[in-house]
N, C-alpha and C positions, 0 to 999 in steps of 0.2 A: 504494500500500500504506500502511496506517496505521503510524505510528511511535510508539514508547514514549519519551516525553521525560524523565520522571522518576518516582520512587517515593518516597513519604514514609510513615513509620511512627510509631506511638505506642503506648505501653503505660501502664497505670495505675500508681499509686505504690506499692501494697502488694506487696512482693516476698517470696516464700516459698520457702525452700530445700526440696529434695526430702526431706531428713532430717526437717525439721519436718513436712512433709506426711505422711510415713510415720508419725510418732509420733501425730499427730492422728487419722489413719485407723485406727490400731490401737485407739485409745480408742473410736472410733465403731462399729467392726465386730467387736470381739473377742467379744461375746456372741452374735453371729450365726454365727460360724464357729469350730469347734473347732480347725481347722488354720490359724488366722489368721496365724501367723508364716510358714508356708509361702507363703500367698497374698501376703503383704507383700513377697515377693521381687520382685514386679512393679515395685516402686519402684527397686530396685537395677538391674534389667534394662532400665529404660525409656530409658536414655541421656539423661534429663532431669536437670539440676542445679538449676534454679530456674524459677519462673513468676511472673507478675504478675497481680494481681487488683484489681478496683475497690472492694472492701470489705476491711476488716481480717480477720485470721484468726478473731477472736472471733465474727464474724458467722456462721460456719459451725457454731458450737456450738449453735445454737438453731433452732427451726422458723420458717419464714416463709411467708406466704400467697402465692399466685400474683400477687395484686394488688400486694403490697409489692415482690416481685421485679421486676415489670414497671415499676413507678414508678422503681425504681433503674436499670433497663435504659434507659429513655427519658432519664433525667438523664445517665447516664454515657456512653451511646452518642453523644449530642450533643456532650458535652465532648471525648471521645476522638476522635470523627470530625473535629471542628473542628481539633484538634491535628495529626492526620495530614494533613489538607488543607493546613494552613499549612506543614508541613514539605515537602510535595510541591511546592507552588507557589513557595515561597521559592527552591528550587534552580534555577528557570528564570526568576526575576524576573517572575512573573505574578501576577495578582490573581483572586479569584473572579469579578470582573466580566468577565474575559476568557473564561470558560467558556460553551460553548454547550449542553452536555448533562451532567447529573449522574446517574450510575447508582449506585444504592445496593444493597448486598448484605448480608443478615443472616439468621440463623435462630434466634437465642437470645432474642428478645423480640418484642413486637408494638407497633405504634404506628400510629394513624390520627388525624390526618395522619401520614404516614410520616416517618422521621428526615430524609430529604432535604428535605422541606418545612420541617421545623423548622430545618434548617441554613440555609435561604434567609432565615430571619428572624434568624439569628445572624451570618451572614457576608454581605459585600456582593455576593452574586450578583445578576444581572439578573432582573427579574420574568418575562421571557419565556423563561427557560431551559427546556429540555426535561428532564423528570424521568422516570427509569425505576427504580422500586423493585422488587427481586427478593427473594423470600423462599422458604425451604425447600430451598435447595441444599446446606446443610451444608458439609462439608469441601471439596466441589467448587466452592463459590461463588466463591472468589477467581479460579480459572482460568476458570470459566464467565462471571463478570462481565467479566473482561478480554477474553474472546472476543467477548461481545456488544457491548462498548464499541468494540472494533476493527471489528466489522461496521457499527456506526453510523458510525464515522469513514470507512469505505470508501464508504458510501452518501452521506455528506456530506463531501467531501474538504477543504472549507475549515474544518471544525469542529475545535474543541478539546473533547475528551470527558474528563471527570473521573470515574473509577470509584473508589468508596469501599466498603470492606468493614470492618464492625465486628462483633465477637462478644464477648459477655460470658458465657463458658461457666460461670464460677464461680457466677453468679446462678441457674443452672438446678439447682444441687445440691439434692437432696431428702434431708433429714436422716433421714427414716423409711425410705428405700429401702435395704434390706439385701441387694440383689442383688450378684452378682459383677461385673456390668457397671458398677454404680455405684462399687464398690471400685476397679476398674481405671481408671475415669474420674478418680478422685481422684488418681491417679498421673500423669496425662497432660495434662489440659486446662487452659488458661489463658485470659487475656483479652488482646485487642489490636485494633489498627486499622491499616489500610493504605490509602493512596490512590495511584492510578496516573493519570498524565496521558498521554492518547493524542491524537495529531494526525493529521488526514487528510492525504493525500498533497499536496494543493495548499498547505495551510498549511505543511507541512514544507519543500516546495520554496521557497516564498516567503521563509521565515525561515532558510533555509540550515542545517537541522539533519539533513539526510539522511545526512551522513557521521559524525554523532556519536551517533546513536540507532538501536538495532536496530528493524527493522520486522517486522510480523506478516505472514508469508507465507500462513498458512492456519490453520484451526481444524477440529476434529472433535469431535462429541459422540456417545457411544455409551451407550445405556441397555439393559442386559441384562434380558430378561424373566424373570419368576418369581424375582425377587431383591428384592422389596419389603421383606423382613424382615431384610436384611443390616445395615442402618444407618438410624437415624432417631430420631424422637421418638414416645413414647406420651403422649398428652395425658391427664393424670390430674387429680383434684381437688387434688393437691398441687403441680401444675406440669408441666413437661416432663421426662419420664422417659427417660433415655438408652437407646437400643437399638443395640448393635453386635455382630456375630457374630464368633466366634473364627475363622471360616473366611475372613476378609478377606485375610490374607496368602496363603492358598492360592489364592483367586480371582485375586489379582494375578499369582501365578506362572503360573496356567493361561491367563489371558485377555489379559494386558497386551501380551505380545510380538506376538501376531497383530493386535491393535488398532493398535499403533504401526506395524507393518510396512505394513499396509494404508494408513494415513494417509500415511506417508512416500512410498510408491509413487505416491500421487496427486500428489505434489509432486516426483517424480523425484529422490528423496533416499533414501539408504540409511543404516542405523543407524551404521556406522563414520564417516560424514561429520559426525556430531554431536559437538561438543566441549564443549557446555554442557548440563547437565541441571538444570532448575528444577522439582524434584519436591516436592509437598506431603508433608512428613514426618508422616504419620499416626501413626507409632509406630515403635519400633525394628524390629519384625518386618516392618512394611510396607516400610521402607527396604531391609531385607535381601532381601525379595521382589522389589522393583524391581531391585536389583542382579543377582539371579539371572536374572530374566526378560529383562532387557535386555543382560546381559553387560557391565555397567559396571565400570570400574576403580574401586578404592576411593576414590581422590582425587576422582572425579567426583561422589561423594555428599557431599563435604565441606560445601558450602554448606547443604544440607538438614540434615545432622547438627548443624552449628553452631547453626542456628535452633532445632532440636528441643531441644538442650541448654540454650540460653539462655532460651527462652520456652515450651517445651512445645508442644502442639498447640492452637493458637488457633482451630481450625476455618478458616473461609474466608480470613482474612487471611494465614495462615501461608505459603502458597506465594508471596505477594507480598513477604513478608519475605525469602524466598529469592531472589526476583527482584531486590530492592534490593541484596542482597549480591553477586549476579552482576554487576550494573551498576557496582559499585564498582571492578571490574577491567575495563579497556577491552577491548571486543570488537575483534578484528582484522577487516580487510576480508574479506568472504565467509564469515566464521565463522557457523556455524549452531548453534541450540540448540533443545531441546524442553522446554516447560513442560507439566506434567501434574498432575492431581488427581482423586481419587475421592470420591464422595459418595452420598447416598441416592438410590435409584432401582432398582438399584445402577448408578451412572453413572460414566463416565470422560470427562474433558475434556482434549483435547490441543491445543497451540498450537505451531506451528513458527515460530521466530524466525530472523532473519538480519541481520547487519551488512553494509551495502553495501560 
């Protein structure tokens, strides 16, 4: 089984409080909505206290071309990704030269050569490293990337796989977009990066880490048909326009429990046996929907709630921030946990973890 050896995270330097974001959003949207003050309640109800961005707040006050946004994306994705990789590898005293496969996840910008290739020229990776860039997974990308990295490590048990997720959601802001979806997005999304190091079973056995790192028991991906319009991007002349349905919490309540039960049954596990929940905090209502669907105790949501409060929804890296927080508290022998995230498709990714 693949083992999760470490997680490293990074956020950009510009920190914005929720009150400051609310004030700026009022200036942006007040002419578009007669009931702007009522709509701005979303900031108070978001459970977000602050977020981080790769550009200063003044950047959001003017229009920017897609080309300019993407140049900034490439620049800052490389810098933030390198920082997250450094934080991850430092925890286990390893170097980029030790890595056999680099898997990169993002949905908020485009680059060819991809960001992983650019990082090979920035950090001392080996030239023969396997590269796997994944795009378009949105908020599910962190869990999906982790699952695919674990599957690679299962196929190559001597390998060290580094999975990196970087999102710069702030750069996708379209000043001219006066939709409610864009207003809600200004209350929720932020920038961040996370790297996870996964070892194949043979590597873990040889280096004696099987007792100190949780292992991946299994993964499951479900994509529900006729749900393409629930979440994603609309590509416009102004850039990537956010799409997300107000029905997402309802969909979580309706579909999550059955999806999880089927997955756990495949691994001879029942929901009460899980003591750790590593859930992507897509928003306050999504967390409540998770709790209702899975019958979770309030304290089991704490890691996800803390990440949402401190960083907002950073899309794909967010669930990995929750994973990092979970690993800071030692897992007990035989303890099991569930990682989960939802994203465009509409899709759900599930990962079952266990400490030996």
